[in-house]
All heavy atoms as a GROMACS GRO file, in nm:
protein
  586
    1MET      N    1   0.084  -0.118   0.000
    1MET     CA    2   0.000   0.000   0.000
    1MET      C    3   0.089   0.125   0.000
    1MET      O    4   0.183   0.137   0.077
    1MET     CB    5  -0.088  -0.003   0.125
    1MET     CG    6  -0.184   0.110   0.131
    1MET     SD    7  -0.299   0.081   0.267
    1MET     CE    8  -0.342   0.246   0.303
    2ALA      N    9   0.059   0.216  -0.089
    2ALA     CA   10   0.139   0.339  -0.100
    2ALA      C   11   0.105   0.434   0.014
    2ALA      O   12  -0.007   0.434   0.067
    2ALA     CB   13   0.110   0.406  -0.234
    3ALA      N   14   0.204   0.515   0.049
    3ALA     CA   15   0.181   0.617   0.152
    3ALA      C   16   0.079   0.718   0.100
    3ALA      O   17   0.066   0.739  -0.020
    3ALA     CB   18   0.312   0.685   0.186
    4ALA      N   19   0.007   0.780   0.192
    4ALA     CA   20  -0.098   0.875   0.154
    4ALA      C   21  -0.042   0.990   0.073
    4ALA      O   22  -0.104   1.036  -0.023
    4ALA     CB   23  -0.169   0.927   0.278
    5TRP      N   24   0.076   1.041   0.110
    5TRP     CA   25   0.135   1.154   0.036
    5TRP      C   26   0.171   1.113  -0.106
    5TRP      O   27   0.158   1.192  -0.198
    5TRP     CB   28   0.256   1.210   0.110
    5TRP     CG   29   0.364   1.112   0.142
    5TRP    CD1   30   0.378   1.041   0.257
    5TRP    CD2   31   0.473   1.073   0.059
    5TRP    NE1   32   0.489   0.960   0.251
    5TRP    CE2   33   0.549   0.978   0.130
    5TRP    CE3   34   0.514   1.108  -0.070
    5TRP    CZ2   35   0.662   0.920   0.078
    5TRP    CZ3   36   0.628   1.049  -0.122
    5TRP    CH2   37   0.700   0.956  -0.049
    6LYS      N   38   0.213   0.988  -0.124
    6LYS     CA   39   0.248   0.941  -0.257
    6LYS      C   40   0.122   0.921  -0.341
    6LYS      O   41   0.117   0.956  -0.459
    6LYS     CB   42   0.326   0.811  -0.248
    6LYS     CG   43   0.392   0.771  -0.379
    6LYS     CD   44   0.472   0.643  -0.367
    6LYS     CE   45   0.606   0.672  -0.308
    6LYS     NZ   46   0.696   0.556  -0.312
    7ALA      N   47   0.018   0.869  -0.279
    7ALA     CA   48  -0.109   0.848  -0.349
    7ALA      C   49  -0.171   0.981  -0.390
    7ALA      O   50  -0.242   0.989  -0.490
    7ALA     CB   51  -0.206   0.770  -0.260
    8ALA      N   52  -0.142   1.088  -0.314
    8ALA     CA   53  -0.194   1.220  -0.345
    8ALA      C   54  -0.112   1.290  -0.454
    8ALA      O   55  -0.144   1.401  -0.494
    8ALA     CB   56  -0.197   1.306  -0.219
    9GLY      N   57  -0.003   1.227  -0.497
    9GLY     CA   58   0.078   1.285  -0.603
    9GLY      C   59   0.185   1.381  -0.553
    9GLY      O   60   0.236   1.462  -0.630
   10LEU      N   61   0.219   1.374  -0.425
   10LEU     CA   62   0.321   1.462  -0.369
   10LEU      C   63   0.454   1.389  -0.360
   10LEU      O   64   0.458   1.269  -0.341
   10LEU     CB   65   0.281   1.506  -0.227
   10LEU     CG   66   0.155   1.590  -0.213
   10LEU    CD1   67   0.121   1.608  -0.066
   10LEU    CD2   68   0.173   1.724  -0.279
   11THR      N   69   0.561   1.465  -0.370
   11THR     CA   70   0.692   1.409  -0.339
   11THR      C   71   0.708   1.413  -0.188
   11THR      O   72   0.636   1.484  -0.118
   11THR     CB   73   0.805   1.490  -0.404
   11THR    OG1   74   0.806   1.621  -0.347
   11THR    CG2   75   0.790   1.498  -0.555
   12TYR      N   76   0.804   1.338  -0.137
   12TYR     CA   77   0.826   1.338   0.007
   12TYR      C   78   0.867   1.476   0.056
   12TYR      O   79   0.820   1.522   0.160
   12TYR     CB   80   0.933   1.234   0.044
   12TYR     CG   81   0.954   1.224   0.192
   12TYR    CD1   82   0.856   1.163   0.272
   12TYR    CD2   83   1.067   1.274   0.252
   12TYR    CE1   84   0.873   1.155   0.409
   12TYR    CE2   85   1.085   1.265   0.389
   12TYR     CZ   86   0.988   1.205   0.467
   12TYR     OH   87   1.005   1.197   0.602
   13ASN      N   88   0.952   1.544  -0.021
   13ASN     CA   89   0.994   1.679   0.020
   13ASN      C   90   0.876   1.775   0.026
   13ASN      O   91   0.868   1.858   0.116
   13ASN     CB   92   1.101   1.733  -0.075
   13ASN     CG   93   1.234   1.667  -0.052
   13ASN    OD1   94   1.260   1.610   0.054
   13ASN    ND2   95   1.320   1.674  -0.152
   14ARG      N   96   0.787   1.768  -0.070
   14ARG     CA   97   0.669   1.855  -0.069
   14ARG      C   98   0.580   1.822   0.051
   14ARG      O   99   0.527   1.911   0.117
   14ARG     CB  100   0.591   1.840  -0.201
   14ARG     CG  101   0.460   1.913  -0.208
   14ARG     CD  102   0.472   2.063  -0.198
   14ARG     NE  103   0.555   2.115  -0.304
   14ARG     CZ  104   0.619   2.232  -0.296
   14ARG    NH1  105   0.606   2.307  -0.189
   14ARG    NH2  106   0.693   2.273  -0.393
   15TYR      N  107   0.563   1.692   0.078
   15TYR     CA  108   0.483   1.648   0.192
   15TYR      C  109   0.539   1.705   0.322
   15TYR      O  110   0.465   1.759   0.405
   15TYR     CB  111   0.480   1.495   0.197
   15TYR     CG  112   0.432   1.438   0.327
   15TYR    CD1  113   0.297   1.443   0.364
   15TYR    CD2  114   0.521   1.378   0.415
   15TYR    CE1  115   0.253   1.392   0.484
   15TYR    CE2  116   0.478   1.325   0.535
   15TYR     CZ  117   0.344   1.331   0.569
   15TYR     OH  118   0.302   1.280   0.687
   16ILE      N  119   0.670   1.695   0.340
   16ILE     CA  120   0.735   1.746   0.461
   16ILE      C  121   0.720   1.898   0.470
   16ILE      O  122   0.695   1.953   0.578
   16ILE     CB  123   0.884   1.706   0.465
   16ILE    CG1  124   0.895   1.555   0.484
   16ILE    CG2  125   0.959   1.780   0.574
   16ILE    CD1  126   0.837   1.504   0.614
   17ALA      N  127   0.731   1.968   0.358
   17ALA     CA  128   0.716   2.114   0.357
   17ALA      C  129   0.575   2.154   0.400
   17ALA      O  130   0.557   2.247   0.479
   17ALA     CB  131   0.748   2.170   0.219
   18VAL      N  132   0.476   2.084   0.348
   18VAL     CA  133   0.336   2.114   0.384
   18VAL      C  134   0.312   2.085   0.531
   18VAL      O  135   0.253   2.166   0.603
   18VAL     CB  136   0.239   2.034   0.295
   18VAL    CG1  137   0.096   2.045   0.346
   18VAL    CG2  138   0.248   2.082   0.151
   19ALA      N  139   0.360   1.971   0.579
   19ALA     CA  140   0.341   1.934   0.719
   19ALA      C  141   0.410   2.035   0.811
   19ALA      O  142   0.354   2.075   0.913
   19ALA     CB  143   0.394   1.794   0.744
   20SER      N  144   0.530   2.078   0.774
   20SER     CA  145   0.603   2.176   0.855
   20SER      C  146   0.528   2.308   0.861
   20SER      O  147   0.519   2.371   0.967
   20SER     CB  148   0.742   2.199   0.797
   20SER     OG  149   0.816   2.081   0.798
   21ARG      N  150   0.475   2.350   0.747
   21ARG     CA  151   0.402   2.477   0.743
   21ARG      C  152   0.277   2.470   0.831
   21ARG      O  153   0.246   2.565   0.904
   21ARG     CB  154   0.364   2.509   0.598
   21ARG     CG  155   0.306   2.647   0.582
   21ARG     CD  156   0.282   2.682   0.437
   21ARG     NE  157   0.197   2.582   0.376
   21ARG     CZ  158   0.216   2.533   0.254
   21ARG    NH1  159   0.314   2.574   0.181
   21ARG    NH2  160   0.135   2.441   0.206
   22VAL      N  161   0.208   2.356   0.829
   22VAL     CA  162   0.088   2.340   0.911
   22VAL      C  163   0.123   2.347   1.059
   22VAL      O  164   0.054   2.413   1.138
   22VAL     CB  165   0.017   2.207   0.878
   22VAL    CG1  166  -0.091   2.173   0.980
   22VAL    CG2  167  -0.042   2.212   0.738
   23VAL      N  168   0.231   2.280   1.098
   23VAL     CA  169   0.272   2.281   1.238
   23VAL      C  170   0.311   2.422   1.280
   23VAL      O  171   0.270   2.470   1.386
   23VAL     CB  172   0.388   2.183   1.263
   23VAL    CG1  173   0.448   2.203   1.401
   23VAL    CG2  174   0.340   2.040   1.246
   24ARG      N  175   0.388   2.493   1.197
   24ARG     CA  176   0.428   2.630   1.231
   24ARG      C  177   0.308   2.721   1.248
   24ARG      O  178   0.304   2.803   1.339
   24ARG     CB  179   0.520   2.686   1.123
   24ARG     CG  180   0.659   2.633   1.129
   24ARG     CD  181   0.749   2.706   1.031
   24ARG     NE  182   0.860   2.621   0.997
   24ARG     CZ  183   0.879   2.565   0.879
   24ARG    NH1  184   0.797   2.588   0.780
   24ARG    NH2  185   0.982   2.486   0.858
   25ARG      N  186   0.210   2.708   1.161
   25ARG     CA  187   0.092   2.795   1.169
   25ARG      C  188   0.004   2.764   1.290
   25ARG      O  189  -0.076   2.847   1.330
   25ARG     CB  190   0.009   2.782   1.042
   25ARG     CG  191   0.075   2.848   0.924
   25ARG     CD  192  -0.010   2.839   0.801
   25ARG     NE  193   0.055   2.906   0.689
   25ARG     CZ  194   0.009   2.906   0.567
   25ARG    NH1  195  -0.104   2.843   0.538
   25ARG    NH2  196   0.073   2.968   0.471
   26SER      N  197   0.018   2.645   1.348
   26SER     CA  198  -0.064   2.609   1.462
   26SER      C  199  -0.005   2.658   1.595
   26SER      O  200  -0.071   2.649   1.698
   26SER     CB  201  -0.084   2.458   1.468
   26SER     OG  202   0.038   2.393   1.500
   27LEU      N  203   0.116   2.709   1.593
   27LEU     CA  204   0.182   2.754   1.716
   27LEU      C  205   0.129   2.891   1.759
   27LEU      O  206   0.075   2.966   1.679
   27LEU     CB  207   0.334   2.764   1.693
   27LEU     CG  208   0.406   2.633   1.662
   27LEU    CD1  209   0.550   2.662   1.621
   27LEU    CD2  210   0.401   2.540   1.781
   28LYS      N  211   0.151   2.921   1.887
   28LYS     CA  212   0.118   3.054   1.938
   28LYS      C  213   0.211   3.155   1.870
   28LYS      O  214   0.316   3.121   1.820
   28LYS     CB  215   0.134   3.059   2.089
   28LYS     CG  216   0.030   2.976   2.161
   28LYS     CD  217   0.046   2.986   2.309
   28LYS     CE  218  -0.060   2.903   2.378
   28LYS     NZ  219  -0.044   2.908   2.524
   29GLU      N  220   0.171   3.281   1.874
   29GLU     CA  221   0.238   3.387   1.798
   29GLU      C  222   0.389   3.391   1.818
   29GLU      O  223   0.466   3.390   1.723
   29GLU     CB  224   0.177   3.523   1.834
   29GLU     CG  225   0.228   3.637   1.751
   29GLU     CD  226   0.180   3.633   1.608
   29GLU    OE1  227   0.080   3.564   1.577
   29GLU    OE2  228   0.243   3.698   1.523
   30GLU      N  229   0.435   3.394   1.942
   30GLU     CA  230   0.578   3.407   1.969
   30GLU      C  231   0.657   3.287   1.918
   30GLU      O  232   0.760   3.302   1.852
   30GLU     CB  233   0.600   3.423   2.120
   30GLU     CG  234   0.744   3.452   2.157
   30GLU     CD  235   0.758   3.477   2.306
   30GLU    OE1  236   0.675   3.554   2.361
   30GLU    OE2  237   0.849   3.420   2.365
   31GLN      N  238   0.608   3.167   1.945
   31GLN     CA  239   0.676   3.046   1.898
   31GLN      C  240   0.666   3.034   1.746
   31GLN      O  241   0.758   2.985   1.680
   31GLN     CB  242   0.617   2.920   1.963
   31GLN     CG  243   0.649   2.906   2.110
   31GLN     CD  244   0.554   2.984   2.200
   31GLN    OE1  245   0.452   3.036   2.154
   31GLN    NE2  246   0.588   2.993   2.327
   32ARG      N  247   0.554   3.078   1.689
   32ARG     CA  248   0.535   3.070   1.545
   32ARG      C  249   0.638   3.156   1.472
   32ARG      O  250   0.698   3.113   1.374
   32ARG     CB  251   0.394   3.114   1.506
   32ARG     CG  252   0.366   3.104   1.357
   32ARG     CD  253   0.229   3.159   1.322
   32ARG     NE  254   0.212   3.298   1.359
   32ARG     CZ  255   0.260   3.402   1.291
   32ARG    NH1  256   0.329   3.383   1.182
   32ARG    NH2  257   0.237   3.525   1.332
   33ILE      N  258   0.660   3.276   1.520
   33ILE     CA  259   0.756   3.367   1.456
   33ILE      C  260   0.896   3.306   1.461
   33ILE      O  261   0.968   3.307   1.360
   33ILE     CB  262   0.751   3.506   1.522
   33ILE    CG1  263   0.618   3.573   1.489
   33ILE    CG2  264   0.868   3.591   1.477
   33ILE    CD1  265   0.591   3.700   1.567
   34ALA      N  266   0.934   3.252   1.576
   34ALA     CA  267   1.067   3.190   1.588
   34ALA      C  268   1.079   3.069   1.496
   34ALA      O  269   1.182   3.050   1.430
   34ALA     CB  270   1.092   3.149   1.733
   35ALA      N  271   0.975   2.988   1.486
   35ALA     CA  272   0.978   2.869   1.401
   35ALA      C  273   0.983   2.907   1.253
   35ALA      O  274   1.051   2.842   1.174
   35ALA     CB  275   0.856   2.782   1.428
   36GLU      N  276   0.912   3.012   1.215
   36GLU     CA  277   0.914   3.056   1.076
   36GLU      C  278   1.052   3.106   1.036
   36GLU      O  279   1.098   3.083   0.925
   36GLU     CB  280   0.808   3.163   1.052
   36GLU     CG  281   0.668   3.106   1.046
   36GLU     CD  282   0.562   3.212   1.029
   36GLU    OE1  283   0.592   3.333   1.035
   36GLU    OE2  284   0.445   3.173   1.009
   37ARG      N  285   1.120   3.173   1.129
   37ARG     CA  286   1.257   3.218   1.099
   37ARG      C  287   1.350   3.100   1.078
   37ARG      O  288   1.438   3.103   0.992
   37ARG     CB  289   1.310   3.306   1.213
   37ARG     CG  290   1.257   3.445   1.208
   37ARG     CD  291   1.333   3.536   1.303
   37ARG     NE  292   1.243   3.641   1.343
   37ARG     CZ  293   1.210   3.670   1.468
   37ARG    NH1  294   1.261   3.603   1.567
   37ARG    NH2  295   1.126   3.767   1.493
   38ARG      N  296   1.334   2.996   1.159
   38ARG     CA  297   1.418   2.876   1.142
   38ARG      C  298   1.388   2.807   1.010
   38ARG      O  299   1.475   2.741   0.954
   38ARG     CB  300   1.394   2.778   1.257
   38ARG     CG  301   1.458   2.818   1.386
   38ARG     CD  302   1.456   2.705   1.486
   38ARG     NE  303   1.322   2.650   1.509
   38ARG     CZ  304   1.238   2.692   1.602
   38ARG    NH1  305   1.272   2.792   1.680
   38ARG    NH2  306   1.120   2.635   1.616
   39GLY      N  307   1.265   2.820   0.961
   39GLY     CA  308   1.227   2.754   0.837
   39GLY      C  309   1.274   2.826   0.711
   39GLY      O  310   1.266   2.771   0.602
   40GLU      N  311   1.324   2.947   0.725
   40GLU     CA  312   1.371   3.022   0.610
   40GLU      C  313   1.506   2.969   0.564
   40GLU      O  314   1.588   2.927   0.644
   40GLU     CB  315   1.385   3.171   0.644
   40GLU     CG  316   1.254   3.239   0.671
   40GLU     CD  317   1.271   3.383   0.714
   40GLU    OE1  318   1.385   3.433   0.717
   40GLU    OE2  319   1.170   3.445   0.748
   41SER      N  320   1.527   2.970   0.436
   41SER     CA  321   1.656   2.928   0.382
   41SER      C  322   1.684   3.005   0.254
   41SER      O  323   1.593   3.060   0.192
   41SER     CB  324   1.655   2.778   0.354
   41SER     OG  325   1.557   2.748   0.257
   42GLU      N  326   1.807   3.010   0.220
   42GLU     CA  327   1.847   3.075   0.096
   42GLU      C  328   1.924   2.973   0.013
   42GLU      O  329   2.044   2.957   0.027
   42GLU     CB  330   1.934   3.196   0.125
   42GLU     CG  331   1.858   3.308   0.191
   42GLU     CD  332   1.943   3.433   0.208
   42GLU    OE1  333   2.039   3.452   0.132
   42GLU    OE2  334   1.911   3.511   0.298
   43LEU      N  335   1.851   2.901  -0.068
   43LEU     CA  336   1.912   2.800  -0.151
   43LEU      C  337   1.909   2.844  -0.297
   43LEU      O  338   1.807   2.889  -0.347
   43LEU     CB  339   1.839   2.666  -0.136
   43LEU     CG  340   1.843   2.604   0.002
   43LEU    CD1  341   1.755   2.480   0.006
   43LEU    CD2  342   1.984   2.569   0.042
   44ARG      N  343   2.022   2.831  -0.361
   44ARG     CA  344   2.031   2.859  -0.503
   44ARG      C  345   2.098   2.741  -0.571
   44ARG      O  346   2.178   2.671  -0.511
   44ARG     CB  347   2.112   2.986  -0.527
   44ARG     CG  348   2.040   3.110  -0.479
   44ARG     CD  349   2.122   3.232  -0.502
   44ARG     NE  350   2.212   3.241  -0.386
   44ARG     CZ  351   2.322   3.313  -0.384
   44ARG    NH1  352   2.358   3.382  -0.488
   44ARG    NH2  353   2.397   3.317  -0.276
   45PHE      N  354   2.064   2.721  -0.696
   45PHE     CA  355   2.126   2.613  -0.770
   45PHE      C  356   2.147   2.654  -0.914
   45PHE      O  357   2.084   2.747  -0.964
   45PHE     CB  358   2.044   2.484  -0.761
   45PHE     CG  359   1.909   2.494  -0.827
   45PHE    CD1  360   1.890   2.452  -0.957
   45PHE    CD2  361   1.800   2.544  -0.757
   45PHE    CE1  362   1.766   2.460  -1.017
   45PHE    CE2  363   1.676   2.553  -0.817
   45PHE     CZ  364   1.659   2.511  -0.947
   46ALA      N  365   2.238   2.585  -0.978
   46ALA     CA  366   2.266   2.611  -1.118
   46ALA      C  367   2.300   2.478  -1.185
   46ALA      O  368   2.367   2.393  -1.126
   46ALA     CB  369   2.382   2.708  -1.135
   47LYS      N  370   2.255   2.460  -1.305
   47LYS     CA  371   2.286   2.340  -1.381
   47LYS      C  372   2.412   2.365  -1.462
   47LYS      O  373   2.426   2.468  -1.527
   47LYS     CB  374   2.169   2.308  -1.474
   47LYS     CG  375   2.185   2.177  -1.545
   47LYS     CD  376   2.059   2.143  -1.623
   47LYS     CE  377   2.074   2.011  -1.692
   47LYS     NZ  378   1.955   1.977  -1.769
   48TRP      N  379   2.503   2.270  -1.456
   48TRP     CA  380   2.629   2.281  -1.530
   48TRP      C  381   2.624   2.189  -1.652
   48TRP      O  382   2.583   2.074  -1.642
   48TRP     CB  383   2.746   2.240  -1.440
   48TRP     CG  384   2.777   2.341  -1.335
   48TRP    CD1  385   2.706   2.369  -1.224
   48TRP    CD2  386   2.890   2.429  -1.332
   48TRP    NE1  387   2.764   2.468  -1.150
   48TRP    CE2  388   2.880   2.506  -1.214
   48TRP    CE3  389   2.998   2.449  -1.416
   48TRP    CZ2  390   2.973   2.602  -1.180
   48TRP    CZ3  391   3.092   2.544  -1.380
   48TRP    CH2  392   3.079   2.620  -1.264
   49GLU      N  393   2.665   2.242  -1.765
   49GLU     CA  394   2.673   2.163  -1.888
   49GLU      C  395   2.802   2.196  -1.960
   49GLU      O  396   2.836   2.313  -1.979
   49GLU     CB  397   2.554   2.192  -1.980
   49GLU     CG  398   2.423   2.138  -1.928
   49GLU     CD  399   2.310   2.158  -2.028
   49GLU    OE1  400   2.337   2.174  -2.148
   49GLU    OE2  401   2.195   2.157  -1.984
   50ASN      N  402   2.875   2.093  -1.999
   50ASN     CA  403   3.000   2.109  -2.073
   50ASN      C  404   3.098   2.203  -2.001
   50ASN      O  405   3.164   2.285  -2.063
   50ASN     CB  406   2.974   2.160  -2.214
   50ASN     CG  407   2.889   2.064  -2.294
   50ASN    OD1  408   2.901   1.943  -2.278
   50ASN    ND2  409   2.802   2.117  -2.377
   51GLY      N  410   3.104   2.193  -1.869
   51GLY     CA  411   3.196   2.274  -1.792
   51GLY      C  412   3.157   2.419  -1.774
   51GLY      O  413   3.235   2.500  -1.725
   52LYS      N  414   3.034   2.455  -1.813
   52LYS     CA  415   2.988   2.593  -1.799
   52LYS      C  416   2.865   2.598  -1.709
   52LYS      O  417   2.774   2.517  -1.724
   52LYS     CB  418   2.956   2.653  -1.936
   52LYS     CG  419   3.075   2.656  -2.028
   52LYS     CD  420   3.056   2.757  -2.137
   52LYS     CE  421   3.173   2.747  -2.231
   52LYS     NZ  422   3.260   2.858  -2.226
   53GLN      N  423   2.866   2.696  -1.622
   53GLN     CA  424   2.754   2.712  -1.530
   53GLN      C  425   2.637   2.779  -1.600
   53GLN      O  426   2.652   2.880  -1.668
   53GLN     CB  427   2.797   2.795  -1.410
   53GLN     CG  428   2.689   2.814  -1.306
   53GLN     CD  429   2.738   2.894  -1.188
   53GLN    OE1  430   2.851   2.937  -1.183
   53GLN    NE2  431   2.650   2.914  -1.092
   54GLY      N  432   2.518   2.723  -1.580
   54GLY     CA  433   2.397   2.783  -1.636
   54GLY      C  434   2.344   2.892  -1.545
   54GLY      O  435   2.413   2.940  -1.455
   55ASP      N  436   2.221   2.932  -1.568
   55ASP     CA  437   2.158   3.036  -1.487
   55ASP      C  438   2.143   2.991  -1.342
   55ASP      O  439   2.107   2.877  -1.316
   55ASP     CB  440   2.020   3.071  -1.543
   55ASP     CG  441   2.026   3.136  -1.679
   55ASP    OD1  442   2.130   3.198  -1.709
   55ASP    OD2  443   1.927   3.126  -1.753
   56ILE      N  444   2.169   3.082  -1.251
   56ILE     CA  445   2.150   3.055  -1.109
   56ILE      C  446   2.004   3.080  -1.076
   56ILE      O  447   1.950   3.186  -1.108
   56ILE     CB  448   2.242   3.143  -1.022
   56ILE    CG1  449   2.388   3.112  -1.052
   56ILE    CG2  450   2.210   3.124  -0.874
   56ILE    CD1  451   2.486   3.204  -0.982
   57LYS      N  452   1.940   2.982  -1.012
   57LYS     CA  453   1.799   2.993  -0.978
   57LYS      C  454   1.783   2.991  -0.827
   57LYS      O  455   1.851   2.919  -0.757
   57LYS     CB  456   1.721   2.878  -1.041
   57LYS     CG  457   1.728   2.880  -1.192
   57LYS     CD  458   1.653   2.766  -1.251
   57LYS     CE  459   1.668   2.768  -1.403
   57LYS     NZ  460   1.600   2.656  -1.465
   58ASP      N  461   1.690   3.073  -0.779
   58ASP     CA  462   1.660   3.082  -0.637
   58ASP      C  463   1.553   2.978  -0.604
   58ASP      O  464   1.443   2.983  -0.657
   58ASP     CB  465   1.611   3.222  -0.604
   58ASP     CG  466   1.580   3.241  -0.457
   58ASP    OD1  467   1.627   3.160  -0.375
   58ASP    OD2  468   1.510   3.338  -0.424
   59LEU      N  469   1.587   2.883  -0.518
   59LEU     CA  470   1.494   2.777  -0.483
   59LEU      C  471   1.373   2.831  -0.408
   59LEU      O  472   1.262   2.784  -0.427
   59LEU     CB  473   1.565   2.671  -0.400
   59LEU     CG  474   1.487   2.544  -0.371
   59LEU    CD1  475   1.450   2.474  -0.500
   59LEU    CD2  476   1.566   2.451  -0.284
   60ASN      N  477   1.391   2.932  -0.324
   60ASN     CA  478   1.280   2.988  -0.247
   60ASN      C  479   1.174   3.048  -0.339
   60ASN      O  480   1.055   3.031  -0.316
   60ASN     CB  481   1.329   3.094  -0.149
   60ASN     CG  482   1.406   3.033  -0.034
   60ASN    OD1  483   1.388   2.917  -0.002
   60ASN    ND2  484   1.494   3.112   0.025
   61ALA      N  485   1.216   3.118  -0.442
   61ALA     CA  486   1.121   3.179  -0.535
   61ALA      C  487   1.039   3.071  -0.606
   61ALA      O  488   0.918   3.084  -0.624
   61ALA     CB  489   1.194   3.265  -0.637
   62GLN      N  490   1.106   2.962  -0.646
   62GLN     CA  491   1.034   2.854  -0.713
   62GLN      C  492   0.938   2.784  -0.618
   62GLN      O  493   0.828   2.746  -0.656
   62GLN     CB  494   1.133   2.755  -0.773
   62GLN     CG  495   1.207   2.812  -0.891
   62GLN     CD  496   1.294   2.710  -0.960
   62GLN    OE1  497   1.324   2.605  -0.906
   62GLN    NE2  498   1.334   2.742  -1.082
   63THR      N  499   0.977   2.769  -0.492
   63THR     CA  500   0.890   2.706  -0.392
   63THR      C  501   0.767   2.791  -0.368
   63THR      O  502   0.655   2.740  -0.363
   63THR     CB  503   0.967   2.684  -0.260
   63THR    OG1  504   1.079   2.601  -0.286
   63THR    CG2  505   0.879   2.620  -0.156
   64LEU      N  506   0.786   2.922  -0.353
   64LEU     CA  507   0.672   3.012  -0.332
   64LEU      C  508   0.577   3.009  -0.451
   64LEU      O  509   0.455   3.011  -0.434
   64LEU     CB  510   0.720   3.154  -0.305
   64LEU     CG  511   0.792   3.175  -0.172
   64LEU    CD1  512   0.850   3.317  -0.166
   64LEU    CD2  513   0.701   3.148  -0.056
   65GLN      N  514   0.632   3.004  -0.571
   65GLN     CA  515   0.547   2.998  -0.690
   65GLN      C  516   0.468   2.867  -0.694
   65GLN      O  517   0.350   2.867  -0.726
   65GLN     CB  518   0.634   3.010  -0.818
   65GLN     CG  519   0.553   3.011  -0.946
   65GLN     CD  520   0.455   3.126  -0.953
   65GLN    OE1  521   0.488   3.238  -0.919
   65GLN    NE2  522   0.334   3.099  -0.998
   66ALA      N  523   0.532   2.755  -0.659
   66ALA     CA  524   0.464   2.627  -0.657
   66ALA      C  525   0.353   2.625  -0.552
   66ALA      O  526   0.245   2.570  -0.577
   66ALA     CB  527   0.564   2.515  -0.629
   67GLN      N  528   0.378   2.687  -0.436
   67GLN     CA  529   0.275   2.695  -0.333
   67GLN      C  530   0.157   2.779  -0.378
   67GLN      O  531   0.041   2.745  -0.355
   67GLN     CB  532   0.334   2.751  -0.204
   67GLN     CG  533   0.429   2.657  -0.134
   67GLN     CD  534   0.499   2.722  -0.017
   67GLN    OE1  535   0.491   2.844   0.004
   67GLN    NE2  536   0.572   2.642   0.058
   68ALA      N  537   0.185   2.890  -0.445
   68ALA     CA  538   0.078   2.976  -0.496
   68ALA      C  539  -0.003   2.903  -0.602
   68ALA      O  540  -0.126   2.913  -0.604
   68ALA     CB  541   0.139   3.105  -0.553
   69ASP      N  542   0.065   2.829  -0.690
   69ASP     CA  543  -0.005   2.752  -0.792
   69ASP      C  544  -0.093   2.645  -0.729
   69ASP      O  545  -0.206   2.623  -0.773
   69ASP     CB  546   0.095   2.687  -0.889
   69ASP     CG  547   0.169   2.789  -0.973
   69ASP    OD1  548   0.125   2.907  -0.979
   69ASP    OD2  549   0.273   2.752  -1.034
   70ALA      N  550  -0.041   2.577  -0.627
   70ALA     CA  551  -0.119   2.472  -0.560
   70ALA      C  552  -0.241   2.532  -0.490
   70ALA      O  553  -0.349   2.474  -0.494
   70ALA     CB  554  -0.030   2.399  -0.458
   71LYS      N  555  -0.223   2.647  -0.429
   71LYS     CA  556  -0.336   2.712  -0.361
   71LYS      C  557  -0.442   2.757  -0.461
   71LYS      O  558  -0.560   2.742  -0.437
   71LYS     CB  559  -0.284   2.832  -0.281
   71LYS     CG  560  -0.386   2.895  -0.192
   71LYS     CD  561  -0.327   3.004  -0.106
   71LYS     CE  562  -0.428   3.061  -0.012
   71LYS     NZ  563  -0.371   3.166   0.073
   72ALA      N  564  -0.396   2.809  -0.575
   72ALA     CA  565  -0.490   2.855  -0.678
   72ALA      C  566  -0.566   2.737  -0.738
   72ALA      O  567  -0.687   2.749  -0.766
   72ALA     CB  568  -0.414   2.931  -0.787
   73SER      N  569  -0.501   2.624  -0.756
   73SER     CA  570  -0.569   2.510  -0.816
   73SER      C  571  -0.665   2.442  -0.720
   73SER      O  572  -0.761   2.378  -0.760
   73SER     CB  573  -0.467   2.407  -0.867
   73SER     OG  574  -0.397   2.350  -0.758
   74SER      N  575  -0.641   2.458  -0.589
   74SER     CA  576  -0.731   2.397  -0.490
   74SER      C  577  -0.855   2.484  -0.465
   74SER      O  578  -0.952   2.439  -0.408
   74SER     CB  579  -0.658   2.373  -0.358
   74SER     OG  580  -0.623   2.495  -0.296
   75SER      N  581  -0.850   2.610  -0.506
   75SER     CA  582  -0.964   2.702  -0.485
   75SER      C  583  -1.070   2.684  -0.588
   75SER      O  584  -1.059   2.639  -0.692
   75SER     CB  585  -0.915   2.846  -0.487
   75SER     OG  586  -0.828   2.868  -0.379
   0.00000   0.00000   0.00000
């Protein structure tokens, strides 16, 4: 039997991100703010081809866009 997150079409990383966000939002104000700060990250990546670096992409921007798309499609 497949895990519920897999059956829903989510990757494990997406599942963990959603679960973390839900837990953070359920905290009281002071703890929530501290937890949200810990959840912030600055990740960038670039694809290399033939020894040359491609465009650098901000992972946070792509994550926020994916979350907005998911929210829009669920509405």
